[in-house]
ROFIVEX-377571 format. One line per 3 residues: for each residue z, y, x of C-alpha. Coordinates in steps of 0.5 Angstrom, whole numbers, plus 2048, in hexadecimal, padded with zeros to 3 digits. Last residue first. Layout:
<tipas>
Z/Y/X; ...
</tipas>
This chain:
<tipas>
827/7FE/825; 821/7FE/82B; 81D/7F7/82C
81A/7F7/833; 814/7F4/836; 812/7F3/83D
80B/7F3/83F; 80C/7F0/846; 806/7F2/84C
809/7EE/852; 807/7EC/85A; 80E/7ED/85C
80D/7F3/861; 807/7F5/85C; 80C/7F6/855
809/7FA/850; 80F/7FA/848; 80A/7FB/843
80F/7FE/83C; 80E/7FC/835; 814/7FF/833
817/7FC/82B; 819/800/825; 816/805/822
811/802/81E; 80A/804/821; 80D/803/829
80F/807/82F; 80B/805/835; 80E/805/83C
80A/805/842; 80D/802/849; 80B/804/851
80D/7FF/857; 80A/800/85E; 810/802/862
80E/7FC/867; 808/7F8/867; 80C/7F2/86C
80B/7EC/867; 811/7ED/866; 812/7E6/862
80F/7E3/85B; 811/7E5/855; 817/7EB/855
817/7ED/84D; 81B/7E8/84A; 820/7E9/84F
820/7F1/84E; 821/7F3/847; 826/7F9/845
827/7FB/83D; 827/800/839; 82D/804/83E
830/80A/83A; 82F/811/83E; 834/816/83C
833/81D/83F; 82B/81A/83E; 82D/81C/836
827/818/832; 826/814/83A; 826/80E/837
826/809/83E; 821/803/83F; 821/7FF/846
81C/7FC/84A; 81E/7F8/850; 81D/7F5/858
822/7F6/85C; 820/7F6/863; 822/7F1/867
819/7F0/86B; 819/7F8/86C; 817/7FD/867
818/7F9/861; 816/7FE/85A; 81B/801/855
818/802/84F; 81A/808/84A; 819/808/843
81C/80E/83F; 81E/80E/838; 81D/815/834
820/814/82B; 81D/816/826; 81A/80F/824
816/80E/82A; 815/813/830; 813/811/836
814/811/83D; 811/80E/843; 814/80F/84A
812/80A/852; 814/80C/859; 81B/809/859
81B/804/85F; 81F/800/861; 821/800/867
827/7FB/868; 82D/7FD/861; 82B/802/85D
831/803/857; 82C/807/852; 831/80D/851
830/811/84B; 82F/818/848; 82F/81B/850
82E/823/84E; 829/828/850; 829/82F/84E
822/833/850; 81C/82E/84D; 81F/831/847
822/82C/842; 823/828/848; 825/820/849
827/81B/850; 826/814/850; 82A/812/856
827/80F/85C; 82C/812/861; 829/815/866
822/814/867; 81E/80E/863; 81C/813/85D
81E/814/856; 81D/81B/851; 81C/81C/84A
81B/824/847; 81B/826/841; 819/828/839
818/830/83D; 814/82E/841; 80F/82C/83C
80B/826/83A; 811/823/83A; 817/81E/83F
810/81F/844; 812/81B/84A; 813/81B/851
813/815/856; 815/815/85D; 813/80F/862
80B/811/861; 80C/818/863; 80C/815/86A
812/815/870; 818/819/86C; 81C/81E/86B
822/820/869; 824/81F/862; 824/825/85B
81C/826/85D; 81A/82D/85D; 816/830/85A
80E/831/85B; 80A/835/855; 803/834/852
800/83B/851; 7FF/83E/849; 7FD/83A/844
7F8/835/847; 7F3/833/841; 7F3/82D/83C
7F6/831/836; 7FB/834/83A; 7FD/82F/840
804/831/844; 804/82E/84B; 80A/82C/850
80B/829/857; 811/827/85A; 814/827/860
817/823/865; 81B/826/86B; 819/827/872
81B/822/877; 819/81B/873; 812/81D/874
80E/822/870; 80F/81F/86A; 80B/822/863
80C/81E/85B; 809/81F/855; 80B/823/84E
805/826/848; 808/828/842; 802/828/83D
800/82C/837; 7F8/82A/836; 7F3/825/839
7F8/823/83D; 7FD/821/837; 804/821/838
807/81E/83E; 805/81D/844; 808/81A/84B
804/81A/852; 806/816/857; 802/81A/85D
803/821/861; 803/820/869; 806/825/86D
805/82C/86C; 803/82F/866; 7FC/82C/863
7F7/831/860; 7F6/833/859; 7F8/82E/853
7F1/82C/850; 7EE/82A/84A; 7EB/824/846
7E6/821/84A; 7E4/81B/848; 7E6/814/849
7E2/80E/847; 7E1/80A/840; 7E3/803/83F
7EA/805/83D; 7E9/80B/83A; 7EC/812/839
7EB/813/83F; 7EE/818/844; 7ED/81C/84A
7F1/820/850; 7F0/825/855; 7F5/827/85A
7F1/82B/85F; 7F2/82A/865; 7F6/82F/869
7FE/82A/86B; 7FB/823/86B; 7F9/820/865
7FB/81A/861; 7F7/817/85B; 7F7/819/854
7F3/815/84E; 7F6/816/847; 7F5/811/842
7F5/815/83B; 7F8/811/835; 7FC/818/832
802/817/835; 7FF/818/83D; 7FE/811/841
7FF/810/848; 7FB/80F/84E; 7FD/812/854
7F8/80E/85B; 7F2/80E/857; 7EE/813/858
7E9/814/853; 7E0/814/856; 7E0/80E/852
7E5/80A/850; 7E1/804/84C; 7E7/7FF/84A
7E6/7F9/84D; 7E7/7F4/849; 7EB/7F0/842
7F2/7EE/847; 7F7/7EA/843; 7FD/7EC/842
7FD/7E9/83A; 7FE/7EF/835; 7FC/7F5/83A
7F6/7F0/83C; 7F5/7F5/843; 7EF/7FA/845
7F0/7FA/84D; 7EF/800/851; 7ED/800/858
7EF/801/860; 7F4/806/860; 7F8/803/85A
7F8/802/853; 7FA/7FE/84E; 7F7/801/846
7F9/7FE/840; 7F5/7FD/83A; 7F5/7FF/832
7F0/806/835; 7F5/808/83A; 7FA/806/83D
7FD/807/845; 800/805/84B; 801/805/852
801/801/859; 801/804/85E; 7FE/802/865
7FF/809/867; 805/808/86E; 802/801/870
804/7FB/870; 7FD/7F6/86E; 7FF/7F4/867
7F8/7F4/863; 7F7/7F3/85C; 7F2/7EE/85A
7F4/7ED/855; 7F6/7E6/856; 7FB/7EB/85B
7FE/7EE/854; 802/7E8/852; 803/7E7/84B
80A/7E8/848; 809/7E8/841; 80D/7E9/839
813/7EB/83D; 818/7EB/837; 81E/7F0/838
826/7F0/836; 824/7EA/830; 821/7EA/82A
823/7E5/826; 81C/7E2/822; 81C/7DE/81C
817/7DC/819; 815/7DB/814; 814/7D4/80E
812/7D1/809; 812/7C9/805; 810/7C6/800
80F/7BE/803; 813/7BC/7FF; 815/7BE/7F8
81B/7BC/7F5; 81F/7C2/7FB; 819/7C7/7FD
81A/7C9/803; 81D/7D0/806; 81C/7D1/80E
81F/7D4/814; 81C/7D4/81A; 81E/7D5/822
81C/7DA/827; 821/7DD/82B; 81F/7E4/82F
81E/7E4/837; 823/7E9/83C; 82B/7E4/839
830/7E7/835; 82E/7E5/82E; 834/7E6/82A
836/7E1/825; 831/7E1/81F; 833/7DF/818
82F/7DE/812; 830/7DF/80B; 82A/7DC/806
82A/7DF/800; 827/7DD/7F8; 82F/7DB/7F7
833/7DA/7FE; 82F/7D5/802; 831/7D4/80A
82F/7D5/811; 831/7D5/818; 830/7D6/81E
835/7D7/823; 832/7D4/829; 834/7CF/82D
82D/7CB/82A; 82A/7D1/82C; 825/7CC/832
825/7C7/82E; 820/7CB/829; 824/7CC/822
821/7CB/81C; 825/7CD/817; 823/7CB/80F
826/7CE/809; 825/7CA/802; 822/7CA/7FB
821/7CA/7F4; 81A/7CB/7F1; 817/7D2/7EE
81A/7D7/7F5; 819/7DC/7F9; 81E/7DD/7FE
822/7E3/800; 822/7E4/808; 82B/7E7/80A
82D/7E8/811; 833/7E7/815; 836/7EA/81C
832/7EA/822; 831/7EF/828; 829/7EF/82A
827/7F0/823; 823/7EB/81F; 81C/7EA/81E
81A/7E7/817; 81D/7EC/812; 81C/7E9/80C
819/7E5/805; 818/7DE/804; 814/7DA/801
813/7D4/7FD; 80F/7D2/7F7; 80E/7CC/7F2
809/7CC/7F0; 808/7C7/7E9; 802/7C4/7E6
7FF/7C7/7E1; 7FF/7C5/7D9; 7FA/7C1/7D4
7FB/7C1/7CE; 7F6/7BC/7C9; 7F6/7BD/7C2
7F3/7B7/7BF; 7F2/7B7/7B8; 7F3/7B1/7B2
7EF/7AF/7AD; 7F0/7B2/7A6; 7F3/7AE/79F
7FA/7B0/7A1; 7FB/7B5/7A7; 7FC/7B4/7AF
7FB/7BA/7B5; 7FD/7B6/7BA; 800/7B9/7C1
7FE/7B7/7C8; 800/7B8/7CE; 7FC/7B9/7D6
800/7BA/7DD; 7FF/7BE/7E3; 802/7BD/7E9
807/7BF/7ED; 80D/7BE/7E8; 811/7C2/7E4
80C/7C3/7DF; 811/7C9/7DB; 811/7C6/7D3
80B/7C8/7CD; 80D/7CA/7C6; 808/7C8/7C2
807/7CE/7BD; 803/7CB/7B7; 7FF/7D1/7B1
7FF/7CF/7AB; 804/7D2/7A8; 802/7D0/7A0
802/7CA/7A0; 807/7C6/7A5; 808/7C6/7AC
80C/7C1/7B0; 80F/7C3/7B7; 80C/7C2/7BC
80F/7C0/7C3; 80C/7C0/7CA; 810/7BC/7D0
812/7B6/7CC; 80A/7B3/7CC; 807/7B0/7C6
808/7B7/7C2; 807/7B6/7BA; 806/7BB/7B5
805/7BA/7AE; 802/7BD/7A8; 803/7BF/7A0
7FB/7C1/79E; 7F8/7C7/79D; 7F6/7C6/7A4
7F2/7CA/7A9; 7F7/7C9/7AF; 7F7/7CF/7B4
7FB/7CD/7BB; 7FF/7D1/7BF; 802/7D1/7C5
808/7D1/7C9; 80C/7D2/7D0; 80B/7CD/7D5
80C/7D1/7DD; 807/7CB/7E0; 802/7D0/7DD
7FE/7CE/7D6; 7F8/7CB/7D4; 7F5/7CA/7CD
7F1/7C4/7C9; 7EF/7C3/7C1; 7EF/7CA/7BF
7ED/7CC/7B8; 7F0/7C6/7B3; 7EE/7C4/7AE
7F0/7BF/7A8; 7EE/7BF/7A2; 7EF/7BD/79B
7EB/7C1/795; 7EF/7C5/792; 7EF/7C5/78A
7EA/7C8/784; 7ED/7CD/77F; 7EB/7CE/779
7EB/7D4/775; 7E9/7D6/76E; 7E8/7DB/769
7E7/7DE/762; 7E3/7E4/761; 7E1/7E8/75B
7DA/7ED/75D; 7D6/7EE/757; 7D1/7E8/759
7D7/7E4/759; 7DA/7E2/761; 7DC/7DB/764
7DF/7DD/76C; 7E0/7D7/771; 7E6/7DA/776
7E4/7D5/77D; 7EA/7D3/782; 7EA/7D2/78A
7EF/7CE/78D; 7EE/7CF/796; 7ED/7CA/79A
7E5/7CA/798; 7E1/7C4/797; 7E2/7C5/790
7DD/7C1/78B; 7D8/7C4/786; 7DC/7C5/77F
7D7/7C4/779; 7D9/7C9/774; 7D7/7C5/76B
7D7/7CA/764; 7D8/7C7/75E; 7D9/7CB/757
7DC/7CA/750; 7D6/7D0/74C; 7D2/7D6/74E
7CC/7D6/753; 7CB/7D4/75A; 7CB/7D7/761
7CC/7D4/76A; 7CD/7CD/767; 7CE/7CB/76B
7D4/7CE/771; 7D3/7CE/779; 7D9/7CE/77E
7D7/7CE/785; 7D3/7D3/786; 7D3/7D6/77F
7DA/7D8/781; 7DC/7DE/77C; 7DA/7D9/775
7D5/7DA/770; 7D5/7DA/769; 7D0/7DD/763
7D1/7DD/75C; 7CF/7DC/754; 7D3/7DE/74F
7D8/7DB/74C; 7DB/7D8/750; 7DF/7D0/752
7E2/7CF/75A; 7E2/7C8/75E; 7E2/7C9/766
7E1/7C2/76A; 7E2/7C3/771; 7DE/7BE/775
7DF/7BC/77C; 7E1/7BD/783; 7E3/7BA/789
7E9/7BE/78B; 7EC/7BD/783; 7EB/7C2/77C
7F0/7C6/77A; 7EE/7C9/773; 7F2/7CE/770
7F0/7D2/768; 7F0/7CC/766; 7EC/7C9/761
7EB/7CC/75A; 7E9/7D3/75B; 7E7/7D8/755
7E3/7DD/755; 7E2/7E0/74D; 7DB/7E5/74B
7DE/7EA/746; 7DA/7EA/741; 7D5/7F1/73E
7D5/7F0/736; 7CD/7F1/733; 7CB/7F7/732
7C9/7FA/72A; 7C4/800/72B; 7BD/7FC/729
7C2/7F9/722; 7C5/800/720; 7BE/804/71F
7BA/7FE/71B; 7BF/7FE/717; 7BE/805/715
7B7/805/715; 7B8/7FF/710; 7BC/804/70B
</tipas>
């Protein structure tokens, strides 16, 4: 029996007690931004532990304990951030029961501005200012050209609206950001000065026919038209009026030789000194760019049938020649720049081809070899280019070339054996820089003449198929045309009066049209010296472009008779012809610019 009792004592265990954990204070606590302490009370019948999820700013003590009514204290540090924050305090028994307390701390009242100075263009616009705050704040503009609306939490971007600056000086304005208990922050806005813009666009070279023309004005300010007309044009109808963003200019036809020039401008109405202008030039019948004396260049006026003025254009320079000398002339000013190194080349006839070569030839008696020299430089002596064989009866001279003497070209010259003998024309075809076949002499359409310098024949192009032109001091003195050197027809009545010497021609093709320049030289003092230009695209319907006389008669007759030449150059833009006219009989070397429609 005793053994049985003992056995019962060994096998019996006390009953296990269930743990309890009861929170006796609130499960939610708040703490001011400055920090403080929170007291948490609870009861338990077992051991426990306490912890916090944010131990860096919320610390709990004691961290553990035994059964009973217990108290722990949570110490909360000051919140220096602009954000509200929350920590959780957990109390747990050894067997896993848990209660929790949420502690919320208010955010600090702060206001910060990310950038306190801004720049903006004269046109104005918006500026976004980033405000770092957790408070309601106010925005106050100190100037009337900046609009600053109030912004509140949580919208922390304050948009400033800056009006356009219409003054020609820069300006600066302040905007103040403030919140209760905070130091105000000033933002400075610098705005650039307004730059008035005025510009006129339009064609500034007007045709001689006149009419109505429009000019576009680019501007960012109000403006008015200003028309500055020189005194000599006060009787000419020139009117300009504003039409929206354009100026309408009206001008009557210019029937004078020279161009008209005046100023078309615009001025800002609200800004002093803001002005833009263009110089307007209206073409006249022609412009005489210069007319200089040949005698000053050293040319002689001795009465001699061999004293012949001739012109060529090479290497951007003008060459002027007689039997005595060849000089280099500035084609822009007419000033002599020096002597040209002729070397052994003859130079009673000089001319240029269409490929940039200056061609030098002489006058050749019957049986003499006809040699032509050439150069592409205004400073290098010409070299022998080719021979056209031996000259025919009489005297051969006054050469003309179309095409490229180093490639394909057509060469002509006059031949005279006295007034009782028919005048002849020399024709030579060049292929690959060499004479093709033999040079030919054919009858000229006009009667005989004393000298080959009293007539001229000009190829229209680099082959006979392009046609020929002819005129001279004999017969009716008209301009003749032939398409094949056999049948000639008079296409222009030159209406000569007195002893005019039609002994110079030049032809150019520009813009699909063909133009001929005729230089009428003086043979005696009563001669009608002049320059004539025709459109001969259709030879049977030649149209006169220009007839210019008096401006080219620089001096009284000098006795250097029949001593004229003409040289014509097309403009790259196809809108004008530049013509050089030399007349030793009038001591004149002129440059004439002729506008073409």
